[in-house]
Backbone as CSV, one residue per row, in Angstrom:
resi,resn,N_x,N_y,N_z,CA_x,CA_y,CA_z,C_x,C_y,C_z
1,MET,-54.147,-10.594,13.054,-53.339,-10.408,11.869,-52.569,-9.097,11.948
2,HIS,-53.204,-8.084,12.494,-52.570,-6.789,12.618,-51.321,-6.873,13.497
3,ARG,-51.366,-7.718,14.520,-50.237,-7.902,15.420,-49.053,-8.546,14.695
4,VAL,-49.318,-9.490,13.842,-48.264,-10.168,13.084,-47.582,-9.180,12.140
5,ASP,-48.353,-8.349,11.473,-47.778,-7.339,10.586,-46.905,-6.362,11.362
6,ARG,-47.356,-5.991,12.528,-46.588,-5.080,13.364,-45.272,-5.726,13.797
7,PHE,-45.322,-7.001,14.153,-44.114,-7.733,14.560,-43.127,-7.825,13.385
8,ILE,-43.609,-8.140,12.204,-42.744,-8.263,11.021,-42.120,-6.919,10.677
9,CYS,-42.905,-5.864,10.728,-42.374,-4.522,10.448,-41.312,-4.134,11.478
10,SER,-41.560,-4.442,12.731,-40.586,-4.143,13.786,-39.300,-4.939,13.563
11,PHE,-39.444,-6.177,13.160,-38.285,-7.027,12.906,-37.434,-6.454,11.766
12,PHE,-38.055,-6.073,10.668,-37.316,-5.506,9.539,-36.685,-4.157,9.888
13,LEU,-37.371,-3.372,10.675,-36.822,-2.090,11.107,-35.580,-2.314,11.971
14,ALA,-35.657,-3.241,12.886,-34.509,-3.553,13.746,-33.347,-4.090,12.909
15,ALA,-33.643,-4.933,11.942,-32.598,-5.482,11.072,-31.937,-4.376,10.259
16,ALA,-32.721,-3.413,9.791,-32.177,-2.311,9.011,-31.275,-1.420,9.860
17,ILE,-31.595,-1.287,11.126,-30.777,-0.466,12.020,-29.491,-1.194,12.416
18,VAL,-29.570,-2.477,12.644,-28.421,-3.253,13.122,-27.475,-3.646,11.986
19,ALA,-27.961,-3.806,10.782,-27.146,-4.300,9.664,-25.882,-3.470,9.414
20,PRO,-25.929,-2.139,9.362,-24.691,-1.378,9.140,-23.654,-1.588,10.242
21,ALA,-24.118,-1.731,11.480,-23.182,-1.961,12.585,-22.491,-3.310,12.436
22,VAL,-23.214,-4.317,11.978,-22.631,-5.640,11.777,-21.605,-5.599,10.652
23,VAL,-21.905,-4.882,9.592,-20.986,-4.781,8.463,-19.701,-4.081,8.884
24,VAL,-19.811,-3.000,9.633,-18.636,-2.263,10.093,-17.818,-3.117,11.053
25,ALA,-18.473,-3.824,11.954,-17.757,-4.658,12.915,-17.049,-5.815,12.226
26,GLY,-17.597,-6.283,11.128,-16.999,-7.407,10.420,-15.882,-7.026,9.479
27,ALA,-15.687,-5.740,9.246,-14.633,-5.300,8.332,-13.269,-5.580,8.954
28,GLU,-12.355,-6.067,8.132,-11.017,-6.364,8.627,-10.201,-5.091,8.706
29,ALA,-9.381,-5.025,9.725,-8.518,-3.856,9.889,-7.438,-3.861,8.815
30,GLN,-7.081,-2.678,8.349,-6.018,-2.584,7.366,-4.684,-2.775,8.063
31,GLU,-3.690,-3.146,7.267,-2.373,-3.332,7.838,-1.865,-2.006,8.379
32,ALA,-1.102,-2.077,9.459,-0.670,-0.874,10.154,0.568,-0.240,9.532
33,ARG,1.141,-0.856,8.524,2.359,-0.287,7.963,2.038,0.849,6.992
34,VAL,2.996,1.689,6.819,2.845,2.840,5.930,3.375,2.444,4.559
35,GLN,2.620,2.742,3.541,3.060,2.432,2.186,3.575,3.710,1.542
36,VAL,4.789,3.609,1.010,5.416,4.755,0.360,5.523,4.457,-1.120
37,ARG,5.065,5.400,-1.939,5.182,5.269,-3.384,6.131,6.343,-3.879
38,VAL,7.035,5.919,-4.770,8.015,6.843,-5.322,7.770,6.940,-6.821
39,TYR,7.748,8.160,-7.329,7.512,8.375,-8.754,8.837,8.447,-9.489
40,ASP,8.971,7.660,-10.549,10.151,7.661,-11.413,9.810,8.531,-12.621
41,ARG,10.322,9.742,-12.624,9.957,10.710,-13.652,10.421,10.285,-15.044
42,ASP,11.616,9.722,-15.144,12.149,9.344,-16.450,11.356,8.210,-17.097
43,HIS,10.925,7.255,-16.294,10.178,6.107,-16.824,8.671,6.280,-16.662
44,ARG,8.278,7.358,-16.030,6.873,7.707,-15.844,6.054,6.592,-15.191
45,ASP,6.584,6.089,-14.075,5.854,5.072,-13.328,6.123,5.235,-11.837
46,TYR,5.293,4.552,-11.053,5.417,4.579,-9.600,5.999,3.256,-9.130
47,HIS,6.710,3.325,-8.011,7.265,2.131,-7.376,6.894,2.158,-5.900
48,ASN,6.452,1.030,-5.387,6.190,0.911,-3.955,7.520,0.678,-3.253
49,TRP,7.824,1.508,-2.277,9.070,1.340,-1.534,8.781,0.411,-0.370
50,ASP,9.112,-0.855,-0.552,8.891,-1.868,0.465,10.206,-2.588,0.735
51,ASP,10.156,-3.716,1.417,11.376,-4.459,1.745,12.117,-4.896,0.487
52,ARG,11.382,-5.303,-0.515,12.006,-5.756,-1.762,12.767,-4.603,-2.434
53,GLU,12.147,-3.442,-2.466,12.803,-2.287,-3.079,14.003,-1.844,-2.263
54,ASP,13.905,-1.944,-0.954,15.030,-1.577,-0.096,16.220,-2.511,-0.326
55,ARG,15.941,-3.812,-0.491,17.035,-4.764,-0.787,17.687,-4.445,-2.125
56,ALA,16.879,-4.102,-3.130,17.425,-3.755,-4.439,18.255,-2.475,-4.341
57,TYR,17.789,-1.514,-3.570,18.515,-0.258,-3.401,19.868,-0.505,-2.728
58,ARG,19.874,-1.353,-1.722,21.141,-1.677,-1.047,22.085,-2.423,-1.983
59,ARG,21.539,-3.297,-2.825,22.366,-4.005,-3.814,22.967,-3.011,-4.807
60,TYR,22.174,-2.029,-5.203,22.645,-0.972,-6.095,23.805,-0.206,-5.451
61,LEU,23.639,0.152,-4.185,24.700,0.904,-3.498,25.992,0.106,-3.426
62,VAL,25.896,-1.194,-3.201,27.095,-2.039,-3.161,27.751,-2.081,-4.527
63,GLU,26.968,-2.288,-5.574,27.530,-2.338,-6.921,28.189,-1.020,-7.321
64,GLN,27.632,0.080,-6.864,28.166,1.404,-7.204,29.249,1.861,-6.230
65,ARG,29.528,1.016,-5.246,30.526,1.318,-4.211,30.218,2.627,-3.491
66,ARG,28.969,2.770,-3.127,28.521,3.944,-2.378,28.174,3.525,-0.957
67,SER,28.352,4.416,-0.024,27.934,4.127,1.345,26.422,4.328,1.439
68,TYR,25.825,3.649,2.423,24.363,3.712,2.554,23.928,5.107,2.960
69,ARG,22.928,5.571,2.294,22.245,6.821,2.622,20.800,6.621,2.224
70,GLU,19.883,7.053,3.066,18.470,6.853,2.765,18.153,7.427,1.392
71,TYR,17.283,6.720,0.684,16.953,7.111,-0.687,16.476,8.557,-0.756
72,GLU,15.556,8.931,0.139,14.995,10.278,0.048,16.003,11.373,0.393
73,ARG,17.146,10.987,0.965,18.190,11.974,1.280,19.251,12.066,0.177
74,GLN,19.161,11.185,-0.793,20.092,11.244,-1.928,19.729,12.427,-2.813
75,ASN,20.716,12.952,-3.533,20.376,14.035,-4.464,19.666,13.432,-5.680
76,HIS,19.039,14.278,-6.454,18.169,13.809,-7.545,18.933,13.050,-8.625
77,SER,20.176,13.400,-8.875,20.918,12.682,-9.917,21.180,11.238,-9.500
78,VAL,21.459,11.011,-8.221,21.659,9.637,-7.734,20.338,8.884,-7.777
79,GLN,19.245,9.535,-7.404,17.942,8.880,-7.462,17.594,8.477,-8.899
80,ARG,17.825,9.369,-9.839,17.546,9.053,-11.245,18.422,7.903,-11.724
81,HIS,19.677,7.916,-11.335,20.588,6.837,-11.720,20.117,5.511,-11.144
82,TYR,19.635,5.557,-9.894,19.118,4.334,-9.279,17.952,3.777,-10.082
83,TRP,16.987,4.600,-10.488,15.827,4.077,-11.212,16.213,3.564,-12.596
84,ASN,17.189,4.175,-13.222,17.689,3.623,-14.490,18.306,2.245,-14.253
85,TRP,19.088,2.138,-13.194,19.683,0.847,-12.838,18.587,-0.167,-12.498
86,ARG,17.598,0.281,-11.751,16.525,-0.617,-11.285,15.721,-1.172,-12.448
87,HIS,15.467,-0.372,-13.451,14.707,-0.863,-14.603,15.515,-1.867,-15.423
88,SER,16.822,-1.797,-15.342,17.633,-2.786,-16.042,17.978,-3.993,-15.175
89,HIS,17.572,-3.964,-13.897,17.789,-5.076,-12.951,16.482,-5.433,-12.258
90,PRO,15.535,-6.042,-12.969,14.246,-6.375,-12.336,14.399,-7.518,-11.334
91,ASP,13.406,-7.661,-10.469,13.399,-8.761,-9.504,13.289,-10.084,-10.241
92,ARG,13.893,-11.091,-9.687,13.834,-12.438,-10.292,12.881,-13.312,-9.487
93,ASP,11.597,-13.092,-9.669,10.597,-13.890,-8.943,10.095,-15.025,-9.768
């Protein structure tokens, strides 16, 4: 009987040691893309800058007859104007 108890204890000890490794190995890798969040000070909210936001930004530039310039390189007044425009032009999903 003593041998059986020893075997069971050894089994549980081995399971306790191996379990964290199995959990870590089973975890899915996160997506490799970088997520950028932009804060809209006037509306007090954050926006994820993704493909959808980039398309909206380019549409804004066309409507305003502006040449393309990266959002983060625009001056603050243009950025503020964009977010005002963006809140009045939501996505149509």
